[in-house]
C-alpha positions in Angstrom: -30.9 9.0 7.5 -27.7 9.7 9.4 -25.8 7.3 7.2 -27.2 9.0 4.1 -26.2 12.5 5.3 -22.7 11.4 6.1 -22.3 9.8 2.6 -23.5 12.9 1.0 -21.2 15.1 3.0 -18.2 12.9 2.2 -19.1 13.2 -1.5 -19.4 16.9 -1.4 -16.2 17.4 0.6 -14.3 15.4 -2.0 -15.9 17.2 -5.0 -15.7 20.7 -3.5 -12.7 20.7 -1.4 -10.5 17.8 -2.7 -8.1 15.9 -0.6 -7.6 16.7 3.1 -4.4 18.4 4.1 -1.5 16.0 4.5 1.0 15.8 7.4 3.7 17.8 5.5 1.3 20.6 5.0 1.1 21.0 8.7 4.9 21.0 9.1 5.2 17.3 10.1 8.4 16.1 8.5 9.5 12.5 8.8 13.1 11.5 8.2 16.0 13.2 6.5 15.8 12.3 2.8 13.9 14.4 0.2 10.6 13.3 -1.1 9.8 12.7 -4.7 7.7 15.1 -6.9 4.4 13.6 -5.8 5.5 12.0 -2.5 4.1 8.7 -3.8 5.0 5.2 -5.0 4.5 6.6 -8.6 7.7 8.7 -8.2 9.4 5.5 -9.1 9.4 5.8 -12.9 6.9 3.6 -14.6 4.8 2.6 -11.6 1.1 3.1 -11.8 -1.8 2.9 -9.3 -5.5 2.4 -9.9 -8.5 2.3 -7.5 -12.0 1.1 -7.6 -14.2 2.1 -4.7 -17.4 0.5 -3.7 -19.7 2.5 -1.5 -23.3 1.4 -1.8 -26.3 1.5 0.5 -25.7 1.0 4.2 -23.3 -1.9 4.3 -21.0 -2.0 1.2 -17.7 -0.2 2.0 -14.9 -1.9 0.2 -12.8 -1.8 -3.0 -9.6 -2.7 -4.8 -6.3 -1.1 -5.5 -4.0 -2.2 -8.4 -0.3 -1.5 -8.5 1.5 -1.9 -11.8 5.3 -2.1 -11.8 5.5 -0.6 -15.3 3.2 0.0 -18.3 3.7 -3.2 -20.3 3.4 -6.9 -20.5 4.6 -7.9 -17.1 4.1 -11.6 -17.7 6.5 -11.6 -20.7 9.0 -9.4 -18.9 8.8 -10.1 -15.2 10.3 -7.9 -12.5 12.5 -9.0 -9.7 10.7 -9.2 -6.4 10.5 -10.5 -2.9 7.9 -10.8 -0.1 8.6 -10.5 3.6 6.1 -11.8 6.1 6.3 -10.2 9.5 3.2 -11.9 10.8 1.4 -14.5 8.6 -2.2 -14.0 9.7 -3.3 -13.1 6.2 -4.4 -14.5 2.8 -1.7 -13.3 0.5 -1.9 -15.2 -2.8 1.2 -16.0 -4.9 3.8 -15.9 -2.1 5.5 -19.4 -2.7 6.4 -18.8 -6.4 7.8 -15.3 -5.6 9.9 -16.8 -2.8 11.1 -19.6 -5.0 11.8 -17.7 -8.3 12.2 -14.1 -7.0 10.0 -12.5 -9.6 6.5 -11.0 -10.2 4.6 -11.6 -13.4 1.3 -9.8 -12.7 0.0 -6.5 -11.4 -0.3 -6.5 -7.6 -3.9 -6.3 -6.3 -5.0 -5.3 -2.8 -8.6 -5.9 -1.6 -10.6 -7.3 1.3 -10.0 -10.8 2.8 -12.9 -12.7 1.2 -12.4 -11.2 -2.2 -8.9 -12.5 -2.7 -10.1 -15.4 -4.9 -12.2 -13.1 -7.1 -9.2 -10.8 -7.5 -6.9 -13.7 -8.4 -9.4 -15.0 -11.0 -9.6 -11.5 -12.5 -5.8 -11.3 -12.7 -5.8 -14.5 -14.7 -8.3 -13.0 -17.1 -6.3 -9.9 -17.4 -3.0 -11.6 -18.1 -4.6 -13.8 -20.7 -6.1 -10.7 -22.4 -2.7 -8.9 -22.8 -0.9 -9.1 -26.1 -0.2 -12.5 -27.4 -0.1 -14.1 -24.0 -2.7 -16.8 -24.8 -0.3 -18.4 -27.2 2.1 -19.1 -24.4 0.5 -19.0 -21.0 0.0 -22.3 -19.1 0.6 -21.0 -15.6 0.0 -17.7 -13.9 1.0 -16.6 -10.5 -1.5 -13.8 -9.4 -0.3 -11.6 -6.6 -3.2 -10.6 -4.3 -3.0 -9.1 -0.8 -5.7 -8.2 1.6 -6.9 -6.7 4.9 -10.1 -7.5 6.6 -12.7 -4.7 6.3 -15.5 -6.7 7.8 -16.4 -4.2 10.5 -17.5 -1.5 8.1 -18.2 -3.6 5.1 -20.6 -6.6 4.4 -17.6 -8.7 3.7 -19.5 -11.9 3.5 -21.5 -10.5 0.7 -18.4 -10.6 -1.5 -19.6 -7.6 -3.5 -16.3 -7.1 -5.4 -16.5 -8.4 -9.0 -13.8 -9.4 -11.5 -14.9 -6.4 -13.6 -14.1 -4.1 -10.6 -10.6 -5.5 -10.4 -10.0 -5.1 -14.2 -11.4 -1.5 -13.9 -8.8 -0.7 -11.2 -6.0 -2.1 -13.4 -7.2 -0.2 -16.5 -7.7 3.0 -14.4 -4.0 2.9 -13.1 -2.1 6.1 -13.7 1.2 7.7 -12.7 1.5 11.0 -10.8 -0.7 12.0 -7.8 -2.4 9.1 -6.0 -5.8 9.4 -4.2 -5.3 8.4 -0.6 -7.4 7.6 2.4 -10.8 5.9 2.2 -10.5 4.7 -1.4 -9.9 1.4 -3.2 -8.7 -1.3 -0.9 -8.7 1.2 1.9 -12.4 2.1 1.7 -13.5 0.1 4.8 -10.3 -0.2 6.8 -9.6 0.9 10.3 -6.2 1.9 11.8 -5.4 2.6 15.5 -9.2 2.7 16.0 -9.5 5.6 13.5 -10.4 5.4 9.8 -7.5 4.0 7.9 -7.0 3.5 4.2 -4.5 3.9 1.4 -1.3 5.9 2.0 1.8 6.5 0.0 5.1 8.3 0.2 8.6 8.3 -1.5 12.2 9.2 -0.9 14.9 10.2 -3.4 18.5 9.5 -2.5 21.1 12.2 -3.1 23.3 11.6 -6.1 26.3 10.6 -4.0 24.3 7.8 -2.5 23.1 6.5 -5.9 20.2 8.9 -6.7 17.7 6.1 -6.5 14.0 6.5 -5.7 12.0 4.3 -3.2 8.3 4.5 -3.1 5.8 2.9 -0.7 2.0 2.3 -0.8 0.2 1.0 2.2 -3.3 -0.4 3.0 -3.7 0.3 6.7 -5.9 -1.8 9.0 -3.8 -2.5 12.0 -3.5 -1.3 15.6 -1.2 -0.5 18.5 -0.4 2.7 20.2 -0.4 5.5 17.7 2.8 7.4 17.5 3.5 10.3 15.1 7.0 11.7 14.6 8.0 10.0 17.8 5.2 11.4 19.9 2.7 9.2 21.7 -0.3 10.8 20.1 -2.7 7.9 20.8 -2.0 8.2 24.6 -2.4 12.0 24.5 -5.7 11.8 22.7 -6.8 9.4 25.5 -9.1 7.6 23.2 -9.7 4.3 25.1 -11.2 2.6 22.0 -8.1 3.5 20.1 -5.5 2.6 22.7 -4.1 -0.9 22.3 -6.3 -1.7 19.3 -4.5 -4.6 17.7 -5.9 -7.0 15.1 -6.5 -6.0 11.5 -3.4 -6.3 9.2 -1.3 -4.1 7.0 -0.2 -4.5 3.3 3.0 -2.6 2.3 4.1 -2.3 -1.4 7.7 -1.1 -2.0 8.9 -0.1 -5.4 12.4 1.1 -6.3 14.4 1.9 -9.5 17.6 0.7 -7.8 19.0 -2.5 -9.5 18.2 -5.0 -6.8 17.4 -8.7 -7.3 15.2 -10.7 -5.0 17.9 -11.3 -2.3 18.3 -7.6 -1.6 14.7 -6.8 -2.2 13.9 -9.2 0.6 16.3 -7.3 2.8 14.7 -4.0 1.7 11.2 -5.4 2.5 12.3 -6.3 6.0 13.3 -2.7 6.8 9.8 -1.4 5.8 8.6 -3.0 9.0 10.7 -0.6 11.0 8.4 2.1 9.7 5.4 0.2 11.1 7.0 0.0 14.5 7.7 3.8 14.5 4.0 4.4 14.1 3.3 2.3 17.2 2.2 -0.8 15.4 3.1 -4.1 17.1 2.0 -6.9 14.8 -0.6 -8.5 17.1 -1.6 -12.2 16.8 -4.5 -11.5 14.4 -2.8 -8.9 12.3 -1.1 -9.9 9.1 1.8 -7.8 8.0 3.2 -8.4 4.6 5.7 -6.4 2.5 6.0 -6.9 -1.3 9.1 -5.3 -2.8 10.0 -5.0 -6.5 12.6 -3.3 -8.7 11.7 -1.5 -11.9 15.3 -1.5 -13.2 14.9 -2.5 -16.9 18.2 -4.3 -17.0 17.0 -6.8 -14.4 13.7 -7.8 -16.0 13.3 -11.4 -16.6 12.1 -12.4 -20.1 9.5 -15.2 -20.3 11.4 -16.7 -23.2 14.9 -16.0 -24.4 16.2 -18.7 -26.8 19.4 -16.8 -27.8 20.7 -16.3 -24.3 20.6 -19.0 -21.6 22.3 -16.8 -19.1 20.9 -13.7 -17.2 23.5 -10.9 -17.3 22.7 -8.9 -14.2 24.5 -6.0 -12.6 23.1 -5.7 -9.1 23.8 -3.0 -6.6 26.6 -4.0 -4.2 25.6 -4.9 -0.6 27.7 -2.2 0.9 25.8 0.5 -1.1 22.3 -0.5 0.0 22.1 1.1 3.5 20.7 4.4 2.2 17.9 2.4 0.6 17.1 0.8 3.9 16.9 4.3 5.5 14.7 5.5 2.7 12.2 2.7 2.9 12.0 3.0 6.7 11.1 6.8 6.3 8.7 6.4 3.3 6.8 3.5 5.1 6.4 5.5 8.3 5.1 8.6 6.3 2.8 6.5 4.1 1.1 5.0 7.1 0.5 8.4 8.8 -0.7 9.8 5.4 -3.3 7.1 5.2 -4.8 8.4 8.5 -4.7 12.1 7.6 -6.3 11.4 4.2 -9.1 9.2 5.5 -12.6 10.5 6.2 -15.1 9.5 8.8 -17.1 6.5 7.6 -20.5 5.0 8.6 -20.9 1.4 7.4 -22.4 -2.0 8.3 -24.9 -2.1 11.1 -24.5 1.7 11.5 -20.9 1.5 12.8 -19.2 4.9 12.6 -15.4 5.1 12.5 -14.2 8.6 12.9 -11.1 10.0 11.1 -8.2 11.0 13.3 -8.9 14.4 15.0 -6.3 16.3 13.1 -6.6 19.6 15.0 -6.0 17.9 18.3 -3.2 15.9 16.9 -1.5 19.1 15.6 -1.9 20.7 19.1 -0.2 17.7 20.6 2.7 17.8 18.2 3.1 21.5 18.9 3.2 21.0 22.6 6.0 18.5 22.1 7.8 21.0 19.8 7.7 18.6 16.8 6.1 21.4 14.7 5.9 25.1 15.2 
């Protein structure tokens, strides 16, 4: 009965009151750069995000999140990309070909650990269904990342279907993104509190290129929670939260800056600085992966180009990339904190209840440290 009541209250709170207030609405400002219009990965022009959330009965608390670099045939016009592995305790599908060729040819899918094969199979179906792809496709490199939601979710039941994955792709939109306990973040836990999907963006000033960097995260990791440099986890004195470690974190980085795979790998590495600033420490059983791609049209790689055997690329110079490093650091940190603030308390498998971060107490702590007024 308690589980049913909580589910009903969560539904009513979403319908009647919408999203929870986010950190910036409380005066928490992270970094020095301006955010984009929606403070989301979709502030990078062309990027779309879609969710499919599965909350059924007492034990199913999972889902899938799809990230599309642009609205078009990604297989036929691939985007430059790179993947950085901070800690390889994970089940990321598609890494080796991205590492070798420096490109992505499918949407990016995030889900739970044991649903990775299902999601990869769905991506193959999706690519084959697009345009005239069937005429050419003999190999597809699906990109699927995961975190383990097995505490709140009946992960062994493998309830996610290929249809769910396709629905998330087809539902993908630009603009405002739903955050918290949705999609691939439905059953995740972060710092002992309810984690989920978070996103943020940064826009560089014109004199530094004017480029946009957007980040989306799936948070399921631990450590000692730190917000805006303040040891919030210690101050909250939550013993179950302190030093919580295993779990994993997936980070997706998008930018419109003209970067090829080499500098995208460098950009991906800097996203991990944002994880560190939240108190994450990449424990033994926590997989931390960063997937970065550029939406710059001039850098897209055609599947077949008979009239031009050379790729004419104009990549941003190395000595102009530092502001992008700063931007991805800031956006990642804020996206991670956003995922906590947006998530709602969840009761799942075996009656386990994971509470959302106590926002009022958190705000009091930050005020005591003069981080906000």
